[in-house]
Structures are given as structure tokens and as C-alpha cells.
N, C-alpha and C positions, 0 to 999 in steps of 0.2 A: 244294412245289418254289426257289421264287422263295430264302430262306436258304438251300441247299446250292449252287443249279445258274445262280446268275445270279451279276453282279456287282455289283447293288443293295443287298446289307449293307455293302460299301466305299466304293461312293457315296455311298448317304445318308447317311456320318458328315460327307461337305463339300456337303451340299445344303441349299436350304430346303428344306419342308416341302411349297410347292407346285413347286418344280421336281421333287421324286423323285414325284408324283402324275402329274408329265410322263414321267418315263419308266416308271412304271408303266404307263401308257398306250401308252406308245410297243410296251412289254413285250408287250403285249396282242394285238400285231397290228394296231393300229391308228394307221400310222408319221405322225409331226409331227416339220413340217418346223421346223428348226435346232437339232435331238436334238445334234448334233453340237458346238453353243457352247453348251448345257444342262451337256453334259458337259466342257466343258472339253479340246474336242481340235480345234479349229478356231481361229484367230483370231490376235491378237498373242500368245495365250499357247500356241500349238496346233501342230499340222504335225508335231510331234516322235516322236509316238507314235502310229504309226496299228493298226486293227487287222489285224492279220496272223495265221494261223490257227500257232502256235509251240507247239512243244515241248521236251518233253528225251527226247532218243535213251534214256537210261537209264531215264525213268519210262515211259517206254511199255511197256519190257523186263518192269516192273514189276506198272502196274496194268493189269491184263487184268481182265476183263468175264465176268459168267458165259456169255456167247457163244461165249468163246474170246475176244474182238478187244480192243486195247487204246484204253482210254478217254481222251477229253482230260482233263488236269490242267488244273482252272480256274481256276489261281492262273498257271501260263506261262500263260495265255491274255491278261492284263490288258498291257493298248498300255503299250506301255514299257519292261516288263522287260529284261533281257538273261539273265539268268542264272537257273539254278536252286541254289535253298538246300539241298535236300535232294543233291543228288548235286556240287555246286559247278564245273559248268559250263557251258558258253553254253547260251541255249537254238536252235535249229533250227525251218529250216520249206526248204517248197518252194522253188526257184531261180525260175519264170519265174511273172509275173505271175497268169497264167489259172490256174495250179493253188491260189493264195492269193487268188482272188477268191471265193466260193461263187457269187455266179449263176453264174460262167464252167463251173466244173466242178465242182457240188454233190457227185458220187460221190467226186471225190479229199478232200472234206473230212467224209465221215463216218467218219474215224477218223485218229486223228495216223500220219504216214509214207509217205500215199501221195501218190504223182504221176505225171507222166505222162512220166515218164523224165528232164525234166530235173535231178533227183537233187535232195540237198537239203544244204543249208549253213546254219553257224552264219549267227544277223542280223547285219546291218550293224554295226556299231560294238562289236562284242563279242567282238573278236579284237583281241588284240596291245596287249592291255590289262595294267599292271604288277597286281603283286599285292597293293599297295594299294589302287587301282583296280575290282579285283577284288572285293577283299573289299568294297568301298563296296556295289558293286551285288548283290552276294549278302543283304550286310543290305538291303539296299532288298526284296530281294525275300521275306527272312522277315517283316520288317514288313508287308509288303504280306500276305502268309500272314496273321497270325495277325488282321490285321483286318475280311478276308475271311470271319473266323467270327461270326455276330451277338452272340455270347454272349461274346467277347473286349471286355472292357474295353467296357462298354455307354454310358459317361459318355463315351465321346471323341464328341463331339460340333461340329459346328461353333462350335454358339455357349461351349463349354466349350474349342477350341482357337480361338477368337480370342482369348479371355481371357487365356491360357494364353503366344501369340504378345506380346500390349500386356506383361503383366508379366513376360513374359522379355527381350521388348527394352527397358524401361524398366534394366531392373537391371543389363543391361551395358551400359547408355551409349547403343545406340544410338538411341533416343528420348528425346525433351523433348517430354511431351504431344501433341501430335498433330503435332509436327515432325520430321523426321528432321536427328539431328545428323551432317550429311556427312562428315566429316572419319571418327570412329569409324566407320560403316559402311565406307564405301572402307578403313578399315586391318583392321574387322573379315573382311572377304569377300572383298580381296586377299589375305589370305595364310591362309583357310579352306581346312582339308584335304579338304571336300567342294565346293571350287570347281569341281574340273572337273563333279561332280554337279548343280550350280546350271547350270553353261552348257551341259550335255546338256540338262536339263531346262526349257529357256528362261526359267530366274525371276530368274537374277543382276543385269539390268540393268532388272526391273521393281523390284525390293529394295531396289535403290541409289538409286532416282530417283524410287519412288513408296511416298507416305509408309503411304499407306493398306494395305498390306501387313504391314507392323510394328506399326503403331498397333492390329492386328484388326479394324479396320472392312474391310477385305477378305480375303475368303478367297479360294483357288485352287481352282477345282473340281474341276481335275483332280485326282484323290488322291497321284499319285507326287509332284509342285508341293509339295503343301500338307507331305506326309511329309519330303520332302529341306531344306525351310526348318526346323519343327519341329528335326528331326533335328540339323542346322547348328547350331540356337540352344544347343542342350544338349549337353552332353559325352557322353550315353549312350543307348538307350531308356531302358534303368530310371529314370533321369533324368526324362524324357519322362512317362513314366508316374508318378511321384510329383507330376508339376507336377500333369498331370490330377487326379486321385484329391483332389491338395489342392484344387486350385480348384474341382471340383464342389461342395465343403464351404465356399466361400469365404464365402458367408453366413450365418456367424454364430449376428447375431440379426435377428430376424425383423421389421419394422415394422412398426406397426398399420395396418391395412387403415386407407384413407378411407371415411369416411360422407357420406351424403348431407346439407348444408345443413352440414357442420362444417368447420372452417377447417384444412387440411389442413398447413400449415404450423404456426401454433402444436401440433398434435398430434406432430410429427416433433419439435420443441422442449422440449416436455416429458418424450415418451418419452426425449430424448438427456439431458437433464439427470438422468434418473433412471438413467438408466444411464453416467453417467460415468465414474466409477471403470473400470468393465470396460472401457467401449470405449477409454480412455486406455491402458491396460495395454497393450490389442490392436495398438492405432494407435503406440503409441512403440515395443515392441520391434519390428516392424516400418518404422519411423522408422529402428534405431538399427542394421538390418540393410543400408540400402539407404544414407545415411548411410558405412559403413564399405567398402562395395564402390564408392562415385561419390565419392570426396575434394571434387570439383570442382563440385559442386551445392550451390543454395544453399539456407537453410531452406525458402522457400516453394516452392522446384523441389521437393525432398523431399516435403514436403506434397501436391502434386499428384500426385506418383505415389502416394502410399501410398492418397490418395483416399477419400471416403465420408464421416466425419466427423472425419476428423484436419484439414481447414480449419477449423472451429470447436473441437475442439476441444484441437488441440495450439497454443500458443503456446511464445516463447520463452522466460516466465516461469516456466509449469507444465513443461517442460521440464529447466530448470535446475532446481526446486524437486527435482526427482525424479534431477538429481544426471547428466542423459544434456547431454552437450556438443552446439550447436546450430553449425550451421557458417556462418562468414561470408564471403563469394566477391568480392572486390573486387581490380579491376585497378590497375595502376602508373600511374604519371601518364608516364612512356613509352608506354606498348600503350596508354592514354586517346589521346592524341594520334596512336597512329599510328591506331587506331579512326576517329577523326574523320576523316582521310585516307581509311578503306577508304568507309566512308559517303559521302563527298564524292565518290569514285568514283562509285560506285554511281548517285549521283543523277544526274552527269553525264552518265552513258550511259545513264540512263532518259530526260533528253530531248533524247538524239541519236535512241535507239529511237522515240522519239512523233514526232520530228518527219522520220524516214525513215519512217513509216507516214501522213504526211501531218496529223498532228494542228495544231490552232494554238488560239489565243485561250489563256486561264486553264489552269491546271496545278494540282489540288488537292496540298497537301505529303504526305497520306495515298497520292496515286499516282506520285510521284517517290521516297517512301518503301518502296515495295510491295514490294519486294525483303528489307527489313529490318523494317520494324511502326512505323508513326508511335507507338506505346503504347510500345513501348522507345526509340523515340528519344527520348520526354520524359523517362525517366527517366534520360538522360544529360545532362540541362539544366548548360548552365555547364563542359559539358567537349567540345563540337563548336564551336568558330568559324569551322574550311572549314567542315563540312558546315549552316552556319548560312547561312552567306555565298552557298554551292553553291544552298541553298531559295529564300531571295530570288531570287538572279540567273536560277532557272532557270522558275520559277513562271508563265512568260509563254512561250508559242513565237511565233517571228519577232517577235524585238523588233527594237526601235529602232537601228540601229548602232551608237548609244554604249554601250548595255546590254548589247550583245554583245558589245563592245571591252572591258568590267569583266568580262562571265563571262569572253571569254578571259582576263584577266590573272588571275582568282579560280585558272582550270584550271592556269596554267604554272605555278607551284611544285606543284602536286598529281602534276604530268607527271616532274617533276623528282625529287617524292619515291617516287613511284610504285614500288612494287617486284615484281619477276617473281610470277606467281603461286605459282611453284614454289617460294619462297621463304619467302612468307609464313608466320609462323609458326601454329602450331596452335591456340593459345590466341584468338588472334586470331579467326582463320576458326571456329571455335567459335562464339568470344561473338558473333560478327553472328545464330547461334542462341539462344543460350542465356543472353545477359546478363538480369539481373533485379537491379536495386532492393534494398537492406536493404530488411526491413520498419519498419514508425516504432516499433516498441518495442524495436529492437535497442539495445544497449548495446557501443559498439564495446569491445573489449579492446586488448591491446598488442599479438596477434597478430593479420597483417593476414587469415589464415586461418580463424581459430575463437573463437569467445567460448567462454575456459571457462568452467562451471557456478560461479554464485557460491556 
């Protein structure tokens, strides 16, 4: 009964094994407190998908049981769906709350189409949509119907989906490691054709502000939310399937299992050296693909995206010898100056924020540079005179009057040069997230953006 008469084949693709066990317990008529949160149907991401006994008026004319009465179509009952892809029309339900609440009128929910006389109407939000929006809702229904089949795409699991989202987000420049590329994220989702769907299923605000959803560290528990996100990252569902299938076989090489009382790091190093040629070929192909798709990434950033053994296998020299060009990202002098001002602004803003909270005494540089990162700031040594001065003057809250006056004198030219947020150049905004100094083994070529192969 479970594979073909419950939502579990769909829900289990987005839940952990422990959560699946809890849902099974709840389904065995042993109610579990907080089950709606486990299913992603309440909380900050929930509330939009309600358990309404919905049906397609055309389906109930065709789906007739042996007793002669129509039966419920499982896909049409999935909370949050608005259209039936089989007939291309909106789903409907009884109008009054009593008829759609099973505990109040269980007899009216024995089969679709029954009501107390209140009538039947399309689900809220399913009418008045453009043809494009209708097709998007129909596609959401089609994909959900496929995923309800336990035999369809069995490797479409929570772990595989997380890996696919993480890889795709890095591939199209939405993330850099564990950090959101805010400018690119806003550009991508603000103009996305599926933006109305993202807004309806309540994920737009989260994917634009919380990095975990695009880095694969967190998956939406509600099936429609996860399907909408992964569908939006690709151009079509076939491309999504291709990514799922390729990711399920992502680890082409099986690492040697660790043994007791054996140095695992040494064992991995020996194995990597023995397979260096095949690993280099695999990693360099992936390196070239990412470099071609993201022209503004540095060599170290591309290696981080490739992951695995790339950080140890791919050096600039080895890539040059293989005839593969290596990018080099460098800011102009004017960009460094403006970046210096931007960082200093952030330092003063952080100081004001801490003072407003009542903090006093010394403040560490890492705290003042929390929004930028102390390690990235160290890479800019020699290019940030304003920021260096701001760090010195803001390192102590509740300063003597003379020191506060110096701080204000330092801030005055920043205020004159401060640009409206809307006019900041995109490269500078993104550089606050993506800046990375060149590797020690770089040999700078004539071009400021690319090191040609020697």
C-alpha cells in the first residue's frame, strides 16, 4: 500500500532516513507531534501548502473504481499543486471549510466531488494565470507525478539532490565555496521566468539570503519547494535528470579503505600518486569547463569548485604543460582604491553597530572585518590605507575625545567619496565576496586576466 497509496515515495526523496521512519510511525496511526514541521509544511517556509482534498473535475469522470464511484487521484492531493497536467485544468475542491476538513465531515471526503451543498470551486490562486504561468504549474504537477512513482529515477535522493544543487550553483556563479555571490544571485533570480513560482512556494527570500540552500548543506523538506529550486537552476527537466544520473556516479575512483593502526593520510597520498595521470585528466577536463563558463574566477577558486584531488593535482605549471590556459583575476588601481573605501565604510559601520549594542573596550580586527573576512583582507596588504587607518582608530570603543576626533577626521573623506549603493560597480560588490590573491607559483603574463600557456 505504501508505494502506491501514500505520499511517502515522494516525501522520502527529500527527508533523512530518521525522518522517513517518523513519517512511517505517524502513518501507522501513531500521531507524532510536529509532523508538519518534518514534512516542511509549517514554519518560515510553510503555510502556503494546505492539506485540501482537491481533485480534477475531469479525472473523477474517468477514474472510476469497481464499485462505480470515483476515487481520489494521489497526485492531485499533493499539498500545494494547483493544476492537473492530465487535463490541463485547475484543481478544485468544496468551498466551505467543513467539507474540506475530514474530521468535521468524513462522509463528504469518502470520494471526490461530494459537498454539503456549498458547491465546488477551483483552488485559490489557480485562476487568472497567464498561459506561461499555467504551463509552469502544469510542469510542477508532471514532475511531482513522476517522483511519486518509487520506480522512477531511484537515485533522485536527498544526498544526490544536494550535490546537484551545489555543483550547479557553483557552475553558474551563484556561490563561491560556502559563500553566496549576492550580486549574481539577485541577477539570476530577479529575472528568472520561474520567479512567480519561487514566490508562491515561499523559497525566493531564503535562496537569496541563506547560502545553505544553494551550497547543498540544506534541502527544502517540502517536495514542491525542492523541485521548483532544482528545476529553476536548469533549463529543463531532462537536463536535471542528466545531472542527477551523472552525480550518482560522481565518484569514479574508490579510495582505499582505512585500516586500523595505519596512516590514512599517507595511504591516500600513495594512492593519489599512483593514479595521478587519470586524476589529472579528470580534474583538468572539469577545470576547463568551469573556466569557460566563469571567466572571472581565479585559479584557486576553480580548483576549489572542482574539489576532490584538484587542489593537489592541478598546479599552474602542470596545466600550462598540458596546454590549458590558467586565469588570473586582478583589480585595477582604481578598483583597489574604491575597494579600500568600501572596506573602511564597513569597518566604521561595524563600530557604530557594536557601540549601539553597548559594547565597550577593545575590538579585534576579525570582528571589525566580519563582513569581509580577515584572511581576505590580509591578501590586500599594501592596497588599503583607508581601511588600515579605520582599523586602528576603531579598535577601541568609548575612546578618548582626541582619538574620536581623529576617527571622525578619517571618516570625513570616506563620506565625501561614499557612493550610493545602487551605483556601486558590480565588480567591486562581487570582489567583497570573491577576491582571492594569485597563487605563489603564478607567472604574470602581459594580459591582466589570463596567463597564457608557456
